[in-house]
Backbone and ligand atoms as CSV (ligand in chain L), in Angstrom:
chain,resi,resn,atom,element,x,y,z
A,1,MET,N,N,-117.333,-17.949,-169.175
A,1,MET,CA,C,-117.660,-17.070,-167.616
A,1,MET,C,C,-116.512,-16.486,-167.205
A,2,THR,N,N,-116.683,-15.322,-167.158
A,2,THR,CA,C,-115.602,-14.547,-166.538
A,2,THR,C,C,-115.577,-14.412,-164.964
A,3,LYS,N,N,-114.296,-14.219,-164.399
A,3,LYS,CA,C,-114.133,-14.144,-163.013
A,3,LYS,C,C,-115.183,-13.229,-162.403
A,4,GLU,N,N,-115.376,-12.118,-162.904
A,4,GLU,CA,C,-116.378,-11.060,-162.360
A,4,GLU,C,C,-117.702,-11.739,-162.468
A,5,GLU,N,N,-118.176,-12.311,-163.578
A,5,GLU,CA,C,-119.307,-12.725,-163.764
A,5,GLU,C,C,-119.747,-14.014,-162.763
A,6,MET,N,N,-118.783,-14.813,-162.507
A,6,MET,CA,C,-118.861,-15.531,-161.442
A,6,MET,C,C,-119.115,-15.102,-160.107
A,7,GLN,N,N,-118.213,-14.118,-159.851
A,7,GLN,CA,C,-118.394,-13.418,-158.476
A,7,GLN,C,C,-119.893,-12.698,-158.313
A,8,GLU,N,N,-120.631,-12.160,-159.252
A,8,GLU,CA,C,-121.758,-11.882,-159.283
A,8,GLU,C,C,-122.958,-12.733,-159.031
A,9,ILE,N,N,-122.615,-13.982,-159.678
A,9,ILE,CA,C,-123.586,-15.305,-159.276
A,9,ILE,C,C,-123.485,-15.573,-157.923
A,10,LYS,N,N,-122.277,-15.489,-157.353
A,10,LYS,CA,C,-122.065,-16.261,-156.131
A,10,LYS,C,C,-122.800,-14.931,-155.061
A,11,MET,N,N,-122.369,-13.656,-155.411
A,11,MET,CA,C,-123.242,-12.762,-154.626
A,11,MET,C,C,-124.758,-12.844,-154.437
A,12,SER,N,N,-125.209,-13.117,-155.826
A,12,SER,CA,C,-126.532,-13.273,-155.920
A,12,SER,C,C,-127.146,-14.472,-155.013
A,13,PHE,N,N,-126.476,-15.585,-155.120
A,13,PHE,CA,C,-126.801,-16.840,-154.562
A,13,PHE,C,C,-126.906,-16.494,-152.985
A,14,GLY,N,N,-125.787,-15.934,-152.475
A,14,GLY,CA,C,-125.712,-15.350,-151.266
A,14,GLY,C,C,-126.769,-14.688,-150.716
A,15,ARG,N,N,-127.345,-13.781,-151.565
A,15,ARG,CA,C,-128.508,-12.900,-151.204
A,15,ARG,C,C,-129.789,-13.767,-151.241
A,16,CYS,N,N,-129.858,-14.619,-151.906
A,16,CYS,CA,C,-131.025,-15.641,-152.134
A,16,CYS,C,C,-131.025,-16.524,-150.753
A,17,LEU,N,N,-130.036,-16.824,-150.371
A,17,LEU,CA,C,-129.830,-17.555,-148.965
A,17,LEU,C,C,-130.278,-16.977,-147.740
A,18,THR,N,N,-129.962,-15.510,-147.652
A,18,THR,CA,C,-130.210,-14.763,-146.556
A,18,THR,C,C,-131.745,-14.368,-146.788
A,19,HIS,N,N,-132.275,-14.374,-147.916
A,19,HIS,CA,C,-133.565,-13.914,-147.887
A,19,HIS,C,C,-134.763,-14.739,-147.460
A,20,GLY,N,N,-134.445,-16.011,-147.424
A,20,GLY,CA,C,-135.472,-16.931,-147.155
A,20,GLY,C,C,-135.278,-18.225,-147.545
A,21,ASP,N,N,-136.164,-19.237,-147.765
A,21,ASP,CA,C,-135.985,-20.667,-147.811
A,21,ASP,C,C,-135.820,-20.699,-149.463
A,22,LEU,N,N,-134.667,-20.497,-149.941
A,22,LEU,CA,C,-134.749,-20.705,-151.526
A,22,LEU,C,C,-134.878,-22.061,-151.999
A,23,PHE,N,N,-134.426,-23.160,-151.345
A,23,PHE,CA,C,-134.833,-24.472,-151.796
A,23,PHE,C,C,-135.984,-25.014,-151.770
A,24,GLN,N,N,-136.899,-24.448,-150.621
A,24,GLN,CA,C,-138.191,-24.758,-150.597
A,24,GLN,C,C,-139.059,-24.190,-151.760
A,25,GLU,N,N,-138.861,-22.774,-152.010
A,25,GLU,CA,C,-139.326,-22.108,-152.710
A,25,GLU,C,C,-139.030,-22.747,-154.483
A,26,PHE,N,N,-137.770,-23.340,-154.563
A,26,PHE,CA,C,-137.550,-24.055,-155.679
A,26,PHE,C,C,-138.275,-25.216,-155.867
A,27,TYR,N,N,-138.342,-26.301,-154.627
A,27,TYR,CA,C,-139.165,-27.387,-154.915
A,27,TYR,C,C,-140.717,-27.026,-155.050
A,28,ASN,N,N,-141.195,-25.919,-154.493
A,28,ASN,CA,C,-142.484,-25.533,-154.535
A,28,ASN,C,C,-142.948,-25.625,-156.116
A,29,ILE,N,N,-142.022,-24.860,-156.809
A,29,ILE,CA,C,-142.174,-24.518,-158.317
A,29,ILE,C,C,-141.943,-25.733,-159.162
A,30,PHE,N,N,-140.969,-26.277,-158.842
A,30,PHE,CA,C,-140.272,-27.568,-159.654
A,30,PHE,C,C,-141.410,-28.610,-159.552
A,31,LEU,N,N,-141.784,-29.075,-158.426
A,31,LEU,CA,C,-142.720,-30.121,-158.445
A,31,LEU,C,C,-143.896,-29.954,-158.962
A,32,LYS,N,N,-144.268,-28.760,-159.225
A,32,LYS,CA,C,-145.643,-28.416,-159.916
A,32,LYS,C,C,-145.458,-28.396,-161.532
A,33,SER,N,N,-144.121,-28.324,-161.990
A,33,SER,CA,C,-143.904,-28.253,-163.401
A,33,SER,C,C,-144.187,-29.177,-164.134
A,34,ASP,N,N,-144.399,-30.389,-163.594
A,34,ASP,CA,C,-144.542,-31.645,-164.390
A,34,ASP,C,C,-145.188,-32.686,-163.568
A,35,PRO,N,N,-146.298,-33.230,-164.136
A,35,PRO,CA,C,-147.104,-34.282,-163.213
A,35,PRO,C,C,-146.103,-35.452,-162.458
A,36,CYS,N,N,-145.018,-35.734,-163.492
A,36,CYS,CA,C,-144.392,-36.959,-163.158
A,36,CYS,C,C,-143.401,-36.592,-161.999
A,37,LEU,N,N,-143.301,-35.383,-161.450
A,37,LEU,CA,C,-142.377,-35.100,-160.465
A,37,LEU,C,C,-142.604,-35.345,-159.164
A,38,ALA,N,N,-143.850,-35.001,-158.693
A,38,ALA,CA,C,-144.244,-35.074,-157.345
A,38,ALA,C,C,-144.035,-36.624,-156.828
A,39,PRO,N,N,-144.687,-37.563,-157.499
A,39,PRO,CA,C,-144.311,-39.175,-157.134
A,39,PRO,C,C,-142.696,-39.277,-156.980
A,40,MET,N,N,-141.923,-38.757,-157.805
A,40,MET,CA,C,-140.546,-39.160,-157.498
A,40,MET,C,C,-139.883,-38.814,-156.206
A,41,PHE,N,N,-140.611,-37.593,-155.612
A,41,PHE,CA,C,-140.178,-37.358,-154.288
A,41,PHE,C,C,-141.254,-37.484,-153.307
A,42,ALA,N,N,-142.096,-38.578,-153.425
A,42,ALA,CA,C,-142.884,-38.890,-152.516
A,42,ALA,C,C,-142.477,-39.506,-151.183
A,43,ASN,N,N,-141.285,-40.035,-151.288
A,43,ASN,CA,C,-140.536,-40.591,-150.106
A,43,ASN,C,C,-139.470,-39.690,-149.642
A,44,THR,N,N,-139.234,-38.487,-150.201
A,44,THR,CA,C,-138.109,-37.914,-150.017
A,44,THR,C,C,-138.097,-37.124,-148.664
A,45,ASP,N,N,-137.025,-36.804,-147.784
A,45,ASP,CA,C,-137.099,-36.045,-146.692
A,45,ASP,C,C,-136.432,-34.773,-147.046
A,46,PHE,N,N,-137.297,-33.840,-147.241
A,46,PHE,CA,C,-137.006,-32.410,-147.781
A,46,PHE,C,C,-136.108,-31.839,-146.973
A,47,ALA,N,N,-135.710,-32.113,-145.727
A,47,ALA,CA,C,-135.041,-31.210,-144.819
A,47,ALA,C,C,-133.507,-31.746,-145.212
A,48,LYS,N,N,-133.498,-33.056,-145.532
A,48,LYS,CA,C,-132.133,-33.393,-145.978
A,48,LYS,C,C,-131.835,-33.013,-147.437
A,49,GLN,N,N,-132.994,-33.159,-148.300
A,49,GLN,CA,C,-132.934,-32.939,-149.742
A,49,GLN,C,C,-132.452,-31.601,-150.068
A,50,LYS,N,N,-133.017,-30.519,-149.267
A,50,LYS,CA,C,-132.627,-29.095,-149.313
A,50,LYS,C,C,-131.227,-28.981,-149.214
A,51,ALA,N,N,-130.592,-29.773,-148.068
A,51,ALA,CA,C,-129.351,-29.451,-148.023
A,51,ALA,C,C,-128.294,-29.979,-148.949
A,52,LEU,N,N,-128.896,-31.244,-149.445
A,52,LEU,CA,C,-128.064,-31.855,-150.677
A,52,LEU,C,C,-128.222,-30.832,-151.884
A,53,LEU,N,N,-129.189,-30.419,-152.120
A,53,LEU,CA,C,-129.186,-29.639,-153.285
A,53,LEU,C,C,-128.462,-28.428,-153.283
A,54,LYS,N,N,-128.409,-27.688,-151.845
A,54,LYS,CA,C,-127.611,-26.593,-151.811
A,54,LYS,C,C,-126.274,-26.979,-152.064
A,55,GLN,N,N,-125.736,-27.998,-151.589
A,55,GLN,CA,C,-124.424,-28.492,-151.795
A,55,GLN,C,C,-124.223,-28.819,-153.354
A,56,GLY,N,N,-125.139,-29.314,-153.911
A,56,GLY,CA,C,-125.230,-29.566,-155.248
A,56,GLY,C,C,-125.073,-28.326,-156.151
A,57,LEU,N,N,-125.839,-27.113,-155.828
A,57,LEU,CA,C,-125.722,-25.720,-156.482
A,57,LEU,C,C,-124.320,-25.336,-156.321
A,58,ASN,N,N,-123.795,-25.326,-155.251
A,58,ASN,CA,C,-122.290,-25.046,-155.026
A,58,ASN,C,C,-121.504,-25.867,-155.964
A,59,LEU,N,N,-121.629,-27.125,-156.116
A,59,LEU,CA,C,-120.865,-27.920,-157.086
A,59,LEU,C,C,-121.235,-27.327,-158.360
A,60,ALA,N,N,-122.416,-27.065,-158.720
A,60,ALA,CA,C,-122.638,-26.727,-160.013
A,60,ALA,C,C,-121.814,-25.460,-160.451
A,61,LEU,N,N,-122.015,-24.404,-159.462
A,61,LEU,CA,C,-121.381,-23.267,-159.864
A,61,LEU,C,C,-119.735,-23.416,-159.915
A,62,MET,N,N,-119.145,-24.186,-159.143
A,62,MET,CA,C,-117.803,-24.582,-159.293
A,62,MET,C,C,-117.391,-25.126,-160.492
A,63,TYR,N,N,-118.412,-25.949,-160.937
A,63,TYR,CA,C,-118.149,-26.842,-162.354
A,63,TYR,C,C,-118.280,-25.755,-163.412
A,64,ALA,N,N,-119.204,-24.865,-163.221
A,64,ALA,CA,C,-119.221,-23.860,-164.465
A,64,ALA,C,C,-118.045,-22.764,-164.301
A,65,ASP,N,N,-117.409,-22.678,-163.055
A,65,ASP,CA,C,-116.070,-22.052,-162.981
A,65,ASP,C,C,-114.848,-22.719,-163.519
A,66,GLY,N,N,-115.061,-24.002,-164.061
A,66,GLY,CA,C,-113.928,-24.892,-164.122
A,66,GLY,C,C,-113.261,-25.503,-163.081
A,67,ASN,N,N,-113.804,-25.622,-161.977
A,67,ASN,CA,C,-112.962,-25.818,-160.663
A,67,ASN,C,C,-113.012,-27.530,-160.790
A,68,ILE,N,N,-111.926,-28.172,-160.449
A,68,ILE,CA,C,-111.915,-29.521,-160.367
A,68,ILE,C,C,-112.634,-30.388,-159.297
A,69,ILE,N,N,-112.984,-29.708,-158.106
A,69,ILE,CA,C,-113.818,-30.206,-157.126
A,69,ILE,C,C,-115.054,-30.255,-157.664
A,70,GLY,N,N,-115.631,-29.099,-158.455
A,70,GLY,CA,C,-116.954,-29.199,-158.945
A,70,GLY,C,C,-117.129,-30.169,-159.916
A,71,GLN,N,N,-116.042,-30.552,-160.701
A,71,GLN,CA,C,-116.228,-31.583,-161.804
A,71,GLN,C,C,-116.315,-32.896,-161.131
A,72,SER,N,N,-115.579,-33.241,-160.179
A,72,SER,CA,C,-115.812,-34.578,-159.446
A,72,SER,C,C,-116.835,-34.589,-158.560
A,73,GLY,N,N,-117.558,-33.614,-158.122
A,73,GLY,CA,C,-118.772,-33.680,-157.214
A,73,GLY,C,C,-119.958,-34.010,-158.242
A,74,LEU,N,N,-119.751,-33.085,-159.598
A,74,LEU,CA,C,-120.820,-33.132,-160.480
A,74,LEU,C,C,-120.925,-34.485,-161.107
A,75,ARG,N,N,-119.687,-35.135,-161.229
A,75,ARG,CA,C,-119.532,-36.505,-161.831
A,75,ARG,C,C,-120.483,-37.366,-161.117
A,76,LYS,N,N,-120.348,-37.414,-159.720
A,76,LYS,CA,C,-121.114,-38.439,-158.826
A,76,LYS,C,C,-122.850,-37.938,-159.082
A,77,ILE,N,N,-123.114,-36.821,-159.102
A,77,ILE,CA,C,-124.590,-36.362,-159.396
A,77,ILE,C,C,-125.164,-36.957,-160.660
A,78,ARG,N,N,-124.097,-36.823,-161.839
A,78,ARG,CA,C,-124.500,-37.403,-163.198
A,78,ARG,C,C,-124.758,-38.758,-163.116
A,79,LYS,N,N,-123.984,-39.420,-162.313
A,79,LYS,CA,C,-123.821,-41.022,-162.408
A,79,LYS,C,C,-125.198,-41.517,-161.391
A,80,SER,N,N,-125.712,-40.867,-160.344
A,80,SER,CA,C,-126.748,-41.113,-159.631
A,80,SER,C,C,-128.355,-40.635,-160.266
A,81,HIS,N,N,-128.170,-39.845,-161.423
A,81,HIS,CA,C,-129.312,-39.361,-162.006
A,81,HIS,C,C,-129.588,-40.152,-163.184
A,82,ALA,N,N,-128.532,-40.850,-163.869
A,82,ALA,CA,C,-128.600,-41.557,-164.789
A,82,ALA,C,C,-129.589,-42.714,-165.112
A,83,GLN,N,N,-130.016,-43.264,-166.252
A,83,GLN,CA,C,-131.107,-44.067,-166.430
A,83,GLN,C,C,-130.852,-45.070,-165.615
A,84,ASN,N,N,-129.788,-45.856,-165.474
A,84,ASN,CA,C,-129.585,-47.134,-164.239
A,84,ASN,C,C,-129.793,-46.895,-162.849
A,85,ASP,N,N,-130.058,-45.590,-162.584
A,85,ASP,CA,C,-130.089,-45.130,-161.146
A,85,ASP,C,C,-131.491,-44.471,-160.833
A,86,LEU,N,N,-131.433,-43.205,-160.722
A,86,LEU,CA,C,-132.539,-42.429,-160.275
A,86,LEU,C,C,-133.472,-42.069,-161.773
A,87,ASN,N,N,-132.981,-42.368,-162.964
A,87,ASN,CA,C,-133.508,-42.427,-164.162
A,87,ASN,C,C,-134.353,-40.984,-164.412
A,88,ILE,N,N,-133.583,-40.136,-164.390
A,88,ILE,CA,C,-134.044,-38.840,-164.534
A,88,ILE,C,C,-134.087,-38.508,-166.096
A,89,ALA,N,N,-135.157,-38.337,-166.498
A,89,ALA,CA,C,-135.569,-38.355,-168.206
A,89,ALA,C,C,-134.641,-36.940,-168.563
A,90,PRO,N,N,-134.010,-36.757,-169.652
A,90,PRO,CA,C,-133.376,-35.566,-169.965
A,90,PRO,C,C,-134.512,-34.335,-170.303
A,91,HIS,N,N,-135.769,-34.659,-170.637
A,91,HIS,CA,C,-136.427,-33.395,-171.052
A,91,HIS,C,C,-136.910,-32.826,-169.722
A,92,LEU,N,N,-136.544,-33.307,-168.641
A,92,LEU,CA,C,-137.032,-32.505,-167.135
A,92,LEU,C,C,-136.003,-31.548,-166.955
A,93,TYR,N,N,-134.752,-31.717,-167.402
A,93,TYR,CA,C,-133.962,-30.749,-166.845
A,93,TYR,C,C,-133.975,-29.140,-167.311
A,94,PRO,N,N,-134.745,-28.812,-168.535
A,94,PRO,CA,C,-135.101,-27.488,-168.720
A,94,PRO,C,C,-136.016,-26.994,-167.539
A,95,LEU,N,N,-136.951,-27.776,-167.118
A,95,LEU,CA,C,-137.816,-27.432,-166.111
A,95,LEU,C,C,-137.043,-27.384,-164.950
A,96,TRP,N,N,-136.276,-28.084,-164.429
A,96,TRP,CA,C,-135.161,-27.730,-163.334
A,96,TRP,C,C,-134.845,-26.430,-163.414
A,97,VAL,N,N,-134.157,-25.957,-164.660
A,97,VAL,CA,C,-133.412,-24.787,-164.758
A,97,VAL,C,C,-134.298,-23.597,-164.686
A,98,ASN,N,N,-135.673,-23.786,-165.429
A,98,ASN,CA,C,-136.409,-22.662,-165.244
A,98,ASN,C,C,-137.040,-22.560,-163.960
A,99,SER,N,N,-137.139,-23.697,-163.454
A,99,SER,CA,C,-137.792,-23.414,-161.894
A,99,SER,C,C,-136.801,-22.735,-160.877
A,100,PHE,N,N,-135.539,-23.146,-160.972
A,100,PHE,CA,C,-134.627,-22.562,-160.289
A,100,PHE,C,C,-134.495,-20.969,-160.489
A,101,LEU,N,N,-134.315,-20.700,-161.912
A,101,LEU,CA,C,-134.424,-19.235,-162.108
A,101,LEU,C,C,-135.607,-18.451,-161.506
A,102,SER,N,N,-136.817,-18.947,-161.550
A,102,SER,CA,C,-137.988,-18.316,-160.979
A,102,SER,C,C,-137.848,-18.223,-159.535
A,103,ALA,N,N,-136.994,-19.153,-158.685
A,103,ALA,CA,C,-137.088,-19.285,-157.304
A,103,ALA,C,C,-136.123,-17.953,-157.191
A,104,ILE,N,N,-134.910,-17.946,-157.734
A,104,ILE,CA,C,-134.034,-16.922,-157.898
A,104,ILE,C,C,-134.535,-15.411,-157.826
A,105,GLN,N,N,-135.148,-15.356,-158.849
A,105,GLN,CA,C,-135.929,-14.312,-159.170
A,105,GLN,C,C,-136.804,-13.484,-158.183
A,106,LYS,N,N,-137.202,-14.666,-157.308
A,106,LYS,CA,C,-138.313,-14.049,-156.273
A,106,LYS,C,C,-137.307,-13.641,-155.110
A,107,MET,N,N,-136.225,-14.380,-154.903
A,107,MET,CA,C,-135.553,-14.359,-153.616
A,107,MET,C,C,-134.453,-13.431,-153.670
A,108,ASP,N,N,-133.861,-12.916,-154.939
A,108,ASP,CA,C,-132.678,-11.865,-154.774
A,108,ASP,C,C,-133.218,-10.625,-154.865
A,109,PRO,N,N,-133.449,-9.653,-154.102
A,109,PRO,CA,C,-134.000,-8.234,-154.541
A,109,PRO,C,C,-133.317,-7.594,-155.556
A,110,ASP,N,N,-132.034,-8.043,-155.700
A,110,ASP,CA,C,-131.055,-7.139,-156.526
A,110,ASP,C,C,-131.180,-7.703,-158.178
A,111,MET,N,N,-131.978,-8.638,-158.371
A,111,MET,CA,C,-131.815,-9.466,-159.861
A,111,MET,C,C,-132.113,-8.447,-160.852
A,112,THR,N,N,-131.213,-8.820,-161.920
A,112,THR,CA,C,-131.737,-8.009,-163.127
A,112,THR,C,C,-131.779,-8.864,-164.157
A,113,PRO,N,N,-132.351,-8.476,-165.496
A,113,PRO,CA,C,-132.425,-9.588,-166.413
A,113,PRO,C,C,-130.961,-9.914,-167.035
A,114,GLN,N,N,-130.020,-9.005,-166.921
A,114,GLN,CA,C,-128.519,-9.474,-167.084
A,114,GLN,C,C,-128.024,-10.482,-166.187
A,115,LEU,N,N,-128.271,-10.251,-164.834
A,115,LEU,CA,C,-127.754,-11.459,-163.923
A,115,LEU,C,C,-128.623,-12.693,-164.097
A,116,LEU,N,N,-129.595,-12.728,-164.384
A,116,LEU,CA,C,-130.507,-13.951,-164.600
A,116,LEU,C,C,-130.039,-14.530,-165.805
A,117,ALA,N,N,-129.621,-13.885,-166.859
A,117,ALA,CA,C,-128.909,-14.489,-168.002
A,117,ALA,C,C,-127.584,-15.060,-167.562
A,118,LYS,N,N,-127.108,-14.502,-166.834
A,118,LYS,CA,C,-125.537,-15.147,-166.527
A,118,LYS,C,C,-125.907,-16.342,-165.535
A,119,TRP,N,N,-126.796,-16.475,-164.881
A,119,TRP,CA,C,-127.280,-17.549,-163.677
A,119,TRP,C,C,-127.677,-18.622,-164.849
A,120,ARG,N,N,-128.422,-18.466,-165.922
A,120,ARG,CA,C,-128.927,-19.428,-166.830
A,120,ARG,C,C,-127.634,-19.888,-167.531
A,121,GLY,N,N,-126.702,-19.212,-167.778
A,121,GLY,CA,C,-125.533,-19.802,-168.634
A,121,GLY,C,C,-124.615,-20.693,-167.837
A,122,ALA,N,N,-124.598,-20.067,-166.394
A,122,ALA,CA,C,-123.724,-21.081,-165.400
A,122,ALA,C,C,-124.507,-22.474,-165.253
A,123,LEU,N,N,-125.997,-22.244,-164.991
A,123,LEU,CA,C,-126.682,-23.581,-164.592
A,123,LEU,C,C,-126.527,-24.411,-165.951
A,124,THR,N,N,-126.995,-23.892,-166.943
A,124,THR,CA,C,-127.131,-24.775,-168.243
A,124,THR,C,C,-125.903,-25.442,-168.244
A,125,ALA,N,N,-124.672,-24.929,-168.222
A,125,ALA,CA,C,-123.374,-25.855,-168.464
A,125,ALA,C,C,-123.357,-26.926,-167.473
A,126,ALA,N,N,-123.831,-26.912,-166.213
A,126,ALA,CA,C,-123.747,-27.779,-165.325
A,126,ALA,C,C,-124.728,-28.986,-165.596
A,127,VAL,N,N,-126.049,-28.437,-165.794
A,127,VAL,CA,C,-127.087,-29.201,-166.007
A,127,VAL,C,C,-127.105,-30.079,-167.209
A,128,ASP,N,N,-126.430,-29.535,-168.330
A,128,ASP,CA,C,-126.346,-30.374,-169.434
A,128,ASP,C,C,-125.117,-31.483,-169.180
A,129,TYR,N,N,-124.234,-31.038,-168.396
A,129,TYR,CA,C,-123.312,-32.238,-168.038
A,129,TYR,C,C,-123.910,-33.294,-167.245
A,130,ILE,N,N,-124.749,-33.063,-166.350
A,130,ILE,CA,C,-125.547,-34.211,-165.718
A,130,ILE,C,C,-126.486,-34.919,-166.618
A,131,LYS,N,N,-127.113,-34.164,-167.562
A,131,LYS,CA,C,-128.084,-34.598,-168.488
A,131,LYS,C,C,-127.457,-35.631,-169.476
A,132,ASP,N,N,-126.399,-35.228,-169.937
A,132,ASP,CA,C,-125.645,-35.972,-171.118
A,132,ASP,C,C,-124.998,-37.240,-170.423
A,133,GLY,N,N,-125.102,-37.519,-169.077
A,133,GLY,CA,C,-124.669,-38.831,-168.602
A,133,GLY,C,C,-125.931,-39.727,-168.770
A,134,TYR,N,N,-127.009,-39.459,-169.033
A,134,TYR,CA,C,-128.186,-40.298,-168.939
A,134,TYR,C,C,-128.009,-41.817,-169.324
A,135,LEU,N,N,-127.408,-41.887,-170.317
A,135,LEU,CA,C,-127.218,-43.304,-171.213
A,135,LEU,C,C,-125.878,-44.112,-170.597
A,136,GLU,N,N,-125.127,-43.331,-169.801
A,136,GLU,CA,C,-123.935,-44.023,-169.210
A,136,GLU,C,C,-124.260,-45.023,-168.176
A,137,SER,N,N,-123.519,-46.083,-168.015
A,137,SER,CA,C,-123.577,-46.835,-166.758
A,137,SER,C,C,-122.483,-47.044,-165.940
L,1,LIG,C1,C,-134.477,-33.007,-163.835
L,1,LIG,C2,C,-134.220,-32.622,-162.827
L,1,LIG,C3,C,-133.975,-33.440,-161.529
L,1,LIG,C4,C,-134.840,-34.330,-161.165
L,1,LIG,C5,C,-136.241,-34.836,-161.511
L,1,LIG,C6,C,-134.025,-34.883,-159.793
L,1,LIG,C7,C,-134.689,-35.877,-158.909
L,1,LIG,C8,C,-133.939,-36.204,-158.021
L,1,LIG,C9,C,-134.584,-37.415,-157.108
L,1,LIG,C10,C,-135.704,-38.050,-157.291
L,1,LIG,C11,C,-133.550,-37.525,-156.257
L,1,LIG,C12,C,-133.609,-38.675,-154.943
L,1,LIG,C13,C,-134.336,-37.973,-153.662
L,1,LIG,C14,C,-134.471,-38.920,-152.698
L,1,LIG,O1,O,-133.367,-39.432,-152.139
L,1,LIG,O2,O,-135.507,-39.116,-152.033
L,1,LIG,C15,C,-132.341,-36.533,-156.305
L,1,LIG,C16,C,-131.218,-36.458,-155.499
L,1,LIG,C17,C,-130.369,-35.509,-155.789
L,1,LIG,N1,N,-130.307,-34.648,-156.653
L,1,LIG,FE1,FE,-131.581,-34.299,-158.268
L,1,LIG,N2,N,-132.866,-34.168,-159.832
L,1,LIG,C18,C,-132.938,-33.234,-160.719
L,1,LIG,C19,C,-131.640,-32.632,-161.100
L,1,LIG,C20,C,-130.876,-32.093,-160.105
L,1,LIG,C21,C,-129.559,-31.267,-160.534
L,1,LIG,C22,C,-129.542,-30.422,-161.772
L,1,LIG,C23,C,-128.791,-31.158,-159.298
L,1,LIG,C24,C,-127.484,-30.635,-158.956
L,1,LIG,C25,C,-127.323,-29.267,-159.531
L,1,LIG,C26,C,-129.340,-32.381,-158.425
L,1,LIG,C27,C,-128.608,-32.711,-157.362
L,1,LIG,C28,C,-129.240,-33.701,-156.498
L,1,LIG,C29,C,-128.292,-34.353,-155.362
L,1,LIG,C30,C,-127.144,-33.630,-154.731
L,1,LIG,C31,C,-129.017,-35.167,-154.974
L,1,LIG,C32,C,-128.692,-36.186,-153.646
L,1,LIG,C33,C,-127.511,-37.071,-154.147
L,1,LIG,C34,C,-127.710,-37.837,-155.244
L,1,LIG,O3,O,-128.715,-38.829,-155.300
L,1,LIG,O4,O,-126.667,-37.919,-156.057
L,1,LIG,N3,N,-130.430,-32.790,-159.130
L,1,LIG,N4,N,-132.764,-35.798,-157.553
């Protein structure tokens, strides 16, 4: 990921956040993408969860950028999502990425296929790191 590509992604993220409720849009799409998901969030306070995920997204982008704060933040998410904690099955992560890409496609008025591919690259790097911690304790 070049500096310019990361800058483009951050600008796009900014446009999404000013355009509407990106994380509400994301959860609407994501929770419908597999029947096992809605029950996982049955007792979730979505006002809090959306703020946590926004923070998580910032960490994920920092991680994709090679930033050390992004690495330590994502290490915590990797631990909480592992088998012995939230137990998030690895096959769910592609649904997460695709749902997020659908949400930003709706929210960023300047989205292009090229920009979407850059987003996919950055998110996949971060999500793979979380997913690869599944069996760790
Ligand atoms: C397969 C995809 C995922 C599923 C099913 C999932 C599910 C969950 C659940 C059930 C919670 C707990 C909610 C609660 O407290 O009620 C949670 C928390 C959280 N998730 Fe995820 N998650 C996924 C992917 C991700 C990814 C990719 C990120 C970051 C980019 C992320 C960031 C967070 C954060 C920051 C929290 C709150 C703090 C924590 O528990 O670590 N999640 N997630």
